[in-house]
N, CA, C and O of each residue as an XYZ file, in Angstrom:
596
protein
N     -13.489     -6.284    -70.597
C     -13.677     -4.320    -69.936
C     -13.030     -3.367    -71.004
O     -12.334     -2.388    -70.734
N     -13.465     -3.933    -72.609
C     -12.935     -3.254    -74.079
C     -14.060     -2.237    -74.126
O     -13.836     -1.027    -74.141
N     -15.230     -2.743    -74.148
C     -16.636     -2.013    -73.901
C     -16.045     -0.558    -73.571
O     -15.957      0.419    -74.315
N     -15.705     -0.695    -72.366
C     -15.773      0.884    -71.565
C     -14.085      1.429    -72.303
O     -14.244      2.034    -73.364
N     -13.112      1.329    -72.018
C     -12.552      1.721    -73.515
C     -12.872      2.340    -74.468
O     -12.410      3.479    -74.545
N     -13.953      1.763    -75.781
C     -14.186      2.019    -76.388
C     -15.291      3.328    -76.074
O     -15.647      4.180    -76.888
N     -15.597      3.235    -75.022
C     -16.585      4.840    -74.598
C     -15.771      5.335    -74.088
O     -15.698      6.523    -74.401
N     -15.391      5.167    -73.726
C     -13.828      6.437    -73.345
C     -13.398      6.977    -74.043
O     -13.129      8.158    -73.822
N     -13.026      6.185    -75.622
C     -12.328      7.210    -76.681
C     -13.250      7.468    -77.291
O     -13.320      8.675    -77.523
N     -14.498      6.556    -77.919
C     -15.255      8.026    -78.028
C     -15.674      9.187    -77.512
O     -15.502     10.259    -78.091
N     -16.301      9.056    -76.292
C     -16.502     10.398    -75.702
C     -15.355     11.125    -75.413
O     -15.630     12.322    -75.324
N     -13.992     10.845    -75.201
C     -13.041     11.767    -75.093
C     -12.601     11.938    -76.692
O     -11.387     11.755    -76.783
N     -13.072     12.164    -77.683
C     -13.123     12.355    -78.662
C     -14.476     13.598    -79.118
O     -14.455     14.703    -79.660
N     -15.072     13.111    -78.815
C     -16.590     13.637    -78.613
C     -16.157     15.285    -78.057
O     -16.300     16.319    -78.709
N     -15.706     15.178    -76.939
C     -15.519     16.003    -76.206
C     -14.776     17.257    -76.626
O     -15.170     18.418    -76.515
N     -13.220     16.660    -77.309
C     -12.292     17.785    -77.713
C     -13.370     17.992    -79.242
O     -12.880     19.077    -79.553
N     -13.862     17.873    -79.759
C     -14.448     18.291    -80.643
C     -15.950     19.301    -80.316
O     -16.612     19.989    -81.093
N     -16.099     19.066    -79.015
C     -17.511     20.079    -79.091
C     -16.704     20.983    -78.190
O     -17.387     21.957    -77.875
N     -15.130     21.016    -77.503
C     -14.538     22.123    -77.109
C     -14.195     22.640    -78.557
O     -14.844     23.648    -78.838
N     -13.625     22.352    -79.220
C     -12.998     23.210    -80.671
C     -14.216     24.103    -81.190
O     -14.064     25.203    -81.722
N     -15.677     23.366    -80.922
C     -16.542     24.259    -81.821
C     -16.632     25.341    -80.561
O     -16.596     26.508    -80.952
N     -16.730     25.194    -79.302
C     -17.029     26.119    -78.708
C     -16.043     27.477    -78.628
O     -16.489     28.623    -78.565
N     -14.327     27.058    -78.645
C     -12.956     28.183    -79.007
C     -14.008     28.793    -80.699
O     -14.215     29.998    -80.838
N     -14.391     28.043    -81.490
C     -14.586     28.916    -82.524
C     -15.694     29.703    -82.593
O     -15.626     30.793    -83.159
N     -17.116     29.154    -81.902
C     -18.177     29.924    -81.099
C     -17.863     31.333    -80.696
O     -18.483     32.336    -81.045
N     -16.755     31.268    -79.869
C     -16.092     32.665    -79.453
C     -15.585     33.258    -79.845
O     -15.522     34.420    -79.444
N     -14.956     32.829    -80.812
C     -14.351     33.963    -82.084
C     -14.974     35.160    -82.826
O     -14.339     36.125    -83.251
N     -16.296     34.969    -82.925
C     -17.371     36.080    -82.946
C     -17.628     36.945    -81.521
O     -17.907     38.140    -81.612
N     -17.561     36.526    -80.669
C     -18.327     37.273    -79.551
C     -17.039     37.862    -79.025
O     -16.991     39.085    -78.893
N     -15.863     37.036    -78.672
C     -14.661     38.243    -77.761
C     -13.687     38.425    -78.401
O     -12.859     39.252    -78.019
N     -13.434     37.390    -80.060
C     -12.083     37.212    -80.252
C     -11.542     36.786    -79.531
O     -11.913     36.376    -78.431
N     -10.040     36.793    -80.223
C      -9.423     35.691    -79.968
C      -8.564     36.036    -78.586
O      -7.799     36.995    -78.481
N      -8.922     34.804    -77.276
C      -8.478     35.574    -76.108
C      -7.365     34.177    -75.484
O      -7.516     32.970    -75.295
N      -6.519     34.924    -75.364
C      -5.938     33.358    -74.740
C      -6.843     32.717    -73.782
O      -7.279     31.577    -73.945
N      -7.260     33.855    -72.261
C      -7.258     33.656    -71.282
C      -8.592     32.689    -71.243
O      -8.711     31.801    -70.399
N      -9.622     32.974    -72.295
C     -10.998     31.811    -73.025
C      -9.923     30.982    -72.996
O      -9.500     30.738    -71.867
N      -9.220     30.355    -74.136
C      -8.498     29.327    -74.194
C      -7.683     28.936    -72.812
O      -8.356     28.697    -71.810
N      -7.567     28.931    -72.807
C      -6.336     28.624    -71.203
C      -7.686     28.210    -70.359
O      -7.844     27.110    -69.831
N      -8.427     29.063    -70.336
C      -9.777     28.733    -69.014
C     -10.354     27.161    -69.920
O     -10.253     26.124    -69.264
N     -10.894     27.056    -71.281
C     -11.502     26.234    -71.826
C     -10.375     24.812    -71.686
O     -10.652     23.733    -71.161
N      -9.095     25.199    -72.311
C      -8.174     23.842    -72.019
C      -8.309     23.087    -71.171
O      -8.424     21.868    -71.300
N      -8.317     24.161    -69.458
C      -8.196     23.562    -68.351
C      -9.181     22.328    -67.912
O      -9.007     21.226    -67.391
N     -10.765     23.380    -68.582
C     -12.165     22.970    -67.960
C     -11.725     21.419    -68.957
O     -11.652     20.264    -68.536
N     -11.472     21.973    -70.465
C     -11.793     20.478    -70.906
C     -10.918     19.179    -69.906
O     -11.415     18.309    -69.192
N      -9.544     19.461    -70.188
C      -8.631     18.430    -69.243
C      -9.350     17.786    -68.035
O      -9.232     16.615    -67.676
N     -10.289     18.963    -67.338
C     -10.731     18.681    -65.592
C     -11.904     17.554    -65.920
O     -12.281     16.713    -65.104
N     -12.352     17.685    -67.117
C     -13.819     17.383    -68.021
C     -13.341     15.338    -68.476
O     -14.098     14.403    -68.215
N     -12.126     15.211    -69.075
C     -11.489     14.077    -69.509
C     -11.226     13.399    -68.626
O     -11.676     12.253    -68.629
N     -10.228     13.948    -67.313
C      -9.598     13.471    -66.386
C     -11.099     13.130    -65.233
O     -10.973     12.305    -64.328
N     -12.450     13.893    -65.452
C     -13.446     12.986    -64.579
C     -13.766     11.980    -65.508
O     -13.851     10.873    -64.977
N     -14.001     12.000    -66.902
C     -14.534     10.918    -67.285
C     -13.725      9.120    -67.049
O     -14.287      8.088    -66.685
N     -11.973      9.386    -67.502
C     -11.171      8.768    -67.139
C     -11.496      7.683    -65.529
O     -11.381      6.468    -65.374
N     -11.873      8.648    -64.672
C     -11.806      8.283    -63.106
C     -13.219      8.139    -63.053
O     -13.296      8.155    -61.824
N     -14.493      8.000    -63.456
C     -15.499      6.785    -64.040
C     -15.072      6.103    -64.088
O     -14.909      5.274    -63.193
N     -14.638      6.086    -65.225
C     -14.674      4.443    -65.885
C     -13.410      4.265    -65.389
O     -12.527      4.234    -66.247
N     -13.102      4.150    -64.348
C     -11.849      3.410    -64.114
C     -13.098      2.765    -62.759
O     -13.385      1.579    -62.590
N     -13.874      4.446    -61.631
C     -14.654      3.444    -60.421
C     -14.977      2.504    -61.302
O     -14.797      1.314    -61.048
N     -15.475      2.916    -62.405
C     -17.268      1.636    -63.222
C     -16.509      0.388    -63.110
O     -16.889     -0.426    -62.269
N     -15.343      0.084    -63.943
C     -14.342     -0.900    -63.570
C     -14.426     -1.266    -62.348
O     -14.663     -2.452    -62.118
N     -14.296     -0.574    -61.545
C     -13.677     -1.134    -60.222
C     -14.931     -1.908    -59.910
O     -14.832     -3.125    -60.068
N     -15.683     -1.606    -59.642
C     -17.304     -1.460    -58.917
C     -17.836     -2.316    -59.648
O     -18.769     -2.797    -59.004
N     -17.743     -2.937    -60.976
C     -17.897     -4.510    -61.608
C     -17.077     -5.460    -60.776
O     -17.392     -6.457    -60.127
N     -16.032     -4.907    -60.970
C     -14.605     -5.965    -60.696
C     -15.364     -6.954    -59.346
O     -15.572     -8.166    -59.309
N     -15.748     -5.527    -57.979
C     -14.964     -6.334    -57.435
C     -16.484     -6.237    -56.533
O     -16.596     -6.642    -55.376
N     -17.796     -5.502    -57.481
C     -19.040     -5.682    -56.555
C     -19.316     -4.619    -55.308
O     -20.399     -4.410    -54.762
N     -17.884     -3.933    -54.974
C     -18.323     -2.699    -53.959
C     -19.159     -1.693    -54.557
O     -18.538     -1.203    -55.501
N     -19.916     -1.344    -54.468
C     -21.331     -0.126    -55.231
C     -20.500      1.318    -54.204
O     -20.470      2.465    -54.650
N     -20.043      1.026    -53.158
C     -19.398      2.418    -52.278
C     -18.215      3.294    -53.259
O     -17.779      4.433    -53.094
N     -17.849      2.115    -54.497
C     -16.452      2.891    -55.326
C     -17.087      4.500    -56.092
O     -16.652      5.636    -56.277
N     -18.664      3.541    -56.423
C     -18.972      4.699    -57.126
C     -18.909      5.675    -56.272
O     -17.947      6.406    -56.505
N     -19.774      6.110    -55.038
C     -19.604      7.440    -54.517
C     -18.349      7.519    -54.117
O     -18.415      8.569    -53.477
N     -17.172      7.144    -54.024
C     -15.840      7.318    -53.826
C     -15.235      8.122    -55.047
O     -14.475      9.072    -54.858
N     -15.557      7.753    -56.139
C     -15.202      8.586    -57.239
C     -15.889      9.579    -57.432
O     -15.303     10.295    -58.244
N     -17.031     10.104    -57.047
C     -17.507     10.993    -56.791
C     -16.914     12.204    -56.294
O     -16.591     13.277    -56.802
N     -16.856     11.528    -54.749
C     -15.358     12.897    -54.383
C     -14.633     12.751    -54.225
O     -14.198     12.932    -53.088
N     -13.774     12.239    -55.354
C     -12.711     12.491    -55.839
C     -12.534     13.431    -56.966
O     -11.570     14.186    -57.091
N     -13.787     13.305    -57.982
C     -13.886     14.282    -58.973
C     -14.204     15.997    -58.568
O     -13.859     17.065    -59.072
N     -15.241     15.511    -57.116
C     -15.903     17.478    -57.286
C     -15.104     18.639    -56.810
O     -15.386     19.816    -57.034
N     -13.392     17.911    -55.677
C     -12.428     18.959    -55.781
C     -11.708     19.014    -56.836
O     -11.283     20.137    -57.108
N     -11.373     18.009    -57.658
C     -11.131     18.645    -59.216
C     -11.939     19.363    -59.905
O     -11.553     20.270    -60.642
N     -13.140     19.038    -59.744
C     -13.468     20.228    -60.418
C     -13.450     21.919    -59.923
O     -13.381     22.832    -60.746
N     -13.523     22.127    -58.484
C     -13.488     22.792    -58.182
C     -12.056     23.751    -58.165
O     -11.881     24.964    -58.274
N     -11.094     22.554    -57.967
C      -9.434     23.331    -58.161
C      -9.530     23.938    -58.856
O      -9.652     25.143    -58.636
N      -9.520     23.138    -60.720
C      -9.841     23.690    -61.930
C     -10.916     25.070    -61.934
O     -10.790     25.896    -62.838
N     -11.737     25.215    -61.104
C     -12.322     26.257    -61.854
C     -11.545     28.067    -60.539
O     -11.443     29.291    -60.617
N     -11.248     26.944    -59.581
C     -10.463     28.296    -58.884
C      -9.443     29.024    -59.842
O      -9.271     30.159    -60.286
N      -8.714     27.475    -59.948
C      -7.370     28.482    -60.470
C      -7.232     29.295    -61.556
O      -6.525     30.302    -61.596
N      -8.128     28.716    -62.730
C      -8.789     29.448    -64.041
C      -8.807     31.374    -63.322
O      -8.003     32.306    -63.346
N     -10.119     31.171    -62.797
C     -11.023     32.441    -62.066
C      -9.441     33.236    -61.229
O      -8.882     34.261    -61.619
N      -9.133     32.580    -60.318
C      -7.881     33.494    -59.975
C      -6.666     33.723    -60.426
O      -5.918     34.471    -59.795
N      -6.278     33.129    -61.569
C      -5.229     33.410    -62.160
C      -5.470     33.737    -63.382
O      -4.474     33.810    -64.101
N      -6.740     34.017    -63.977
C      -6.787     34.532    -65.782
C      -7.814     35.379    -65.758
O      -8.063     36.063    -66.751
N      -8.744     35.475    -64.336
C      -9.960     36.048    -64.317
C     -10.974     35.327    -63.816
O     -10.987     34.381    -63.029
N     -12.575     36.419    -64.883
C     -13.626     35.787    -65.031
C     -13.433     35.203    -66.377
O     -13.655     34.017    -66.620
N     -13.118     35.848    -67.029
C     -13.832     35.200    -68.788
C     -12.629     33.814    -68.580
O     -13.038     32.684    -68.849
N     -11.485     33.957    -68.201
C     -11.350     31.901    -67.903
C     -11.745     31.244    -67.197
O     -11.297     30.098    -67.173
N     -12.909     31.687    -66.155
C     -13.532     30.757    -64.978
C     -14.365     30.762    -66.454
O     -13.951     29.952    -67.283
N     -15.275     31.443    -66.761
C     -16.466     31.001    -67.767
C     -16.372     30.336    -68.445
O     -17.381     29.638    -68.551
N     -15.273     29.998    -69.364
C     -14.422     29.026    -70.095
C     -14.411     28.060    -69.467
O     -14.894     27.066    -70.010
N     -13.968     27.946    -68.328
C     -13.682     26.702    -67.968
C     -15.140     25.954    -67.642
O     -15.486     24.773    -67.597
N     -15.776     27.145    -67.451
C     -17.294     26.354    -67.273
C     -17.895     25.506    -68.319
O     -18.434     24.402    -68.243
N     -17.746     26.035    -68.986
C     -17.716     25.596    -70.511
C     -17.081     24.386    -70.610
O     -17.729     23.401    -70.965
N     -15.630     24.287    -70.287
C     -15.220     23.324    -70.419
C     -15.200     21.779    -70.163
O     -15.069     20.715    -70.770
N     -15.427     22.332    -68.781
C     -16.843     21.388    -67.910
C     -17.521     20.309    -68.756
O     -17.303     19.115    -68.962
N     -18.452     21.220    -69.174
C     -20.133     20.801    -70.071
C     -19.317     19.865    -70.743
O     -19.688     18.703    -70.576
N     -18.181     20.038    -71.550
C     -17.710     19.078    -72.724
C     -18.410     17.319    -73.298
O     -18.887     16.713    -74.257
N     -17.933     17.173    -71.626
C     -17.636     15.887    -70.922
C     -19.292     15.525    -71.594
O     -19.832     14.977    -72.556
N     -19.640     16.338    -70.196
C     -21.632     16.271    -70.773
C     -22.494     15.550    -71.542
O     -23.185     14.533    -71.496
N     -21.974     17.144    -72.827
C     -22.562     17.376    -73.706
C     -22.344     16.020    -74.822
O     -23.249     15.505    -75.479
N     -20.918     15.624    -74.823
C     -20.424     14.619    -75.539
C     -21.046     13.411    -75.258
O     -21.477     12.867    -76.275
N     -21.270     12.713    -74.067
C     -22.213     12.083    -73.431
C     -23.520     12.041    -73.641
O     -23.947     10.969    -74.068
N     -24.172     12.775    -73.489
C     -25.576     13.072    -74.185
C     -26.039     12.940    -75.549
O     -27.126     12.522    -75.950
N     -24.684     13.514    -76.427
C     -24.631     13.692    -77.967
C     -24.915     11.926    -78.873
O     -25.791     11.323    -79.492
N     -23.679     11.772    -78.451
C     -23.361     10.081    -78.409
C     -24.529      9.307    -77.800
O     -24.652      8.317    -78.522
N     -25.227      9.273    -77.066
C     -26.235      8.096    -76.206
C     -27.360      8.678    -76.075
O     -28.300      7.990    -75.677
N     -27.573     10.079    -76.367
C     -29.190      9.952    -76.743
C     -29.263     10.992    -77.903
O     -30.184     10.548    -78.588
N     -28.668     12.488    -78.701
C     -29.216     12.706    -80.156
C     -28.948     11.306    -81.069
O     -29.786     10.611    -81.643
N     -27.694     11.166    -81.006
C     -27.041     10.574    -82.302
C     -27.633      8.735    -82.358
O     -27.712      8.067    -83.389
N     -27.971      8.271    -80.985
C     -28.595      7.166    -81.105
C     -30.070      6.961    -81.405
O     -30.436      5.879    -81.865
N     -30.845      7.833    -81.195
C     -32.114      8.418    -81.367
C     -31.875      8.679    -82.700
O     -32.609      9.661    -82.593
N     -31.609      8.710    -83.608
C     -31.624      9.314    -84.696
C     -30.533      8.170    -85.851
O     -30.361      8.423    -87.043
N     -30.023      7.140    -85.242
C     -29.411      6.171    -85.647
C     -30.145      5.761    -86.670
O     -31.339      5.563    -86.447
N     -29.527      5.496    -88.262
C     -30.748      4.401    -88.937
C     -30.332      2.841    -88.573
O     -31.049      1.844    -88.482
N     -29.023      2.990    -88.412
C     -28.387      1.187    -88.145
C     -28.838      0.703    -86.737
O     -29.055     -0.489    -86.517
N     -28.966      1.643    -85.816
C     -29.236      1.099    -84.832
C     -30.050     -0.179    -84.054
O     -31.276     -0.088    -84.120
N     -29.566     -1.240    -83.397
C     -30.547     -2.447    -83.131
C     -29.673     -2.546    -81.748
O     -28.627     -2.336    -81.134
N     -31.191     -3.114    -81.798
C     -30.778     -3.428    -79.526
C     -31.481     -5.049    -79.698
O     -32.357     -5.560    -80.395
N     -30.282     -5.613    -78.340
C     -30.105     -6.983    -78.797
C     -32.055     -7.089    -78.120
O     -32.724     -6.339    -77.410
N     -32.439     -8.867    -79.057
C     -33.532     -9.226    -78.354
C     -34.069     -9.236    -77.465
O     -35.232     -8.887    -77.263
N     -32.992     -9.814    -76.477
C     -33.450     -9.713    -75.253
C     -33.928     -8.398    -74.171
O     -34.953     -8.181    -73.526
N     -32.896     -7.820    -74.309
C     -33.715     -6.296    -74.073
C     -35.025     -5.526    -74.815
O     -35.804     -4.770    -74.234
N     -35.059     -5.778    -75.768
C     -36.659     -4.856    -76.516
C     -37.429     -5.875    -75.922
O     -38.547     -5.390    -75.744
N     -37.400     -7.101    -75.505
C     -38.366     -8.421    -75.007
C     -38.562     -7.497    -73.480
O     -39.423     -7.576    -72.603
N     -37.889     -7.007    -73.561
C     -37.287     -6.489    -71.515
C     -38.397     -5.297    -71.617
O     -39.206     -4.884    -70.786
N     -38.107     -4.888    -73.026
C     -38.685     -3.275    -73.015
C     -40.340     -3.158    -72.881
O     -41.098     -2.421    -72.251
N     -40.553     -4.615    -74.088
C     -41.887     -4.759    -74.434
C     -42.755     -5.171    -73.208
O     -43.986     -5.149    -73.210
N     -41.825     -5.619    -71.964
C     -42.641     -6.482    -70.964
C     -43.212     -5.166    -69.947
O     -44.321     -4.695    -69.696
N     -41.839     -4.878    -69.537
C     -42.184     -2.803    -68.759
C     -43.399     -2.313    -69.387
O     -44.330     -1.867    -68.716
N     -43.425     -2.409    -71.117
C     -44.664     -1.027    -71.364
C     -46.764     -2.215    -71.261
O     -47.973     -2.022    -71.129
N     -46.087     -2.936    -71.387
C     -47.128     -4.282    -71.300
C     -47.617     -3.965    -69.815
O     -48.763     -3.659    -69.487
N     -46.549     -4.099    -69.020
C     -47.619     -4.540    -67.668
C     -47.375     -2.752    -67.152
O     -47.745     -2.649    -65.982
N     -47.057     -1.901    -67.506
C     -47.256     -0.304    -67.217
C     -48.750     -0.042    -68.083
O     -49.592      0.688    -67.562
N     -49.025     -0.690    -69.449
C     -50.367     -0.094    -69.894
C     -51.438     -1.201    -68.725
O     -52.532     -0.819    -68.309
N     -50.836     -2.533    -68.379
C     -52.143     -3.333    -67.546
C     -52.069     -2.434    -66.426
O     -53.157     -1.907    -66.194
N     -51.248     -2.130    -65.748
C     -51.533     -0.957    -64.783
C     -52.602     -0.371    -64.773
O     -53.698     -0.565    -64.247
N     -51.928      0.775    -65.764
C     -52.497      1.981    -66.075
C     -54.339      1.583    -65.679
O     -55.069      2.018    -64.789
N     -54.612      0.498    -66.890
C     -56.015      0.284    -67.214
C     -56.774     -0.173    -65.968
O     -57.977      0.073    -65.872
N     -55.840     -1.097    -64.621
C     -56.384     -1.531    -63.828
C     -56.976     -0.486    -62.476
O     -57.770     -0.816    -61.595
N     -56.323      0.793    -62.659
C     -56.805      1.823    -61.868
C     -57.834      2.372    -62.151
O     -58.259      3.287    -61.445
C-alpha cells in the first residue's frame, strides 16, 4: 500500500499549494478577509479528510475484495461536505460559504493537475510495456471495428 501512501501525500501537498493560490487570488478581489480564510481552511480540511477516507476505502476494497465499501466511503464523505459548508455559511456567512466550496475543489484540482496536466506534459513519463501493449491492442480493436461497420 506504499503507492497509495505516496499518492495520498502528493495529493495533499498539491491541495495545500492550490489553497494558497486561491487565498492569494482572493487578496486583490476582496482584500484580506478572515471569513474567507476560515471558510477556505475548513473546505481544504474537509477535502483532505475526504482524500484520506477515499484512500482508506480503496485499501479496504483491495484487501477484502468487497466493492460495496467504495459506496460506503461515498456515503460517509457526503455528509461531511454538507456539514462543512453549512458550518461555514451559518457561522461566517456567504463569503465563508463560497470559500468553503473553493476549498472543496482543491483536492479535485490537485488530482486533475497531478494525473492529467502534469502527467501529460511530463517528458520523463514512462508507461510499463504490458500496459502500452494493452492500449495498442485496444486501439487496433477499435480501429478494426470502425472499418468493419
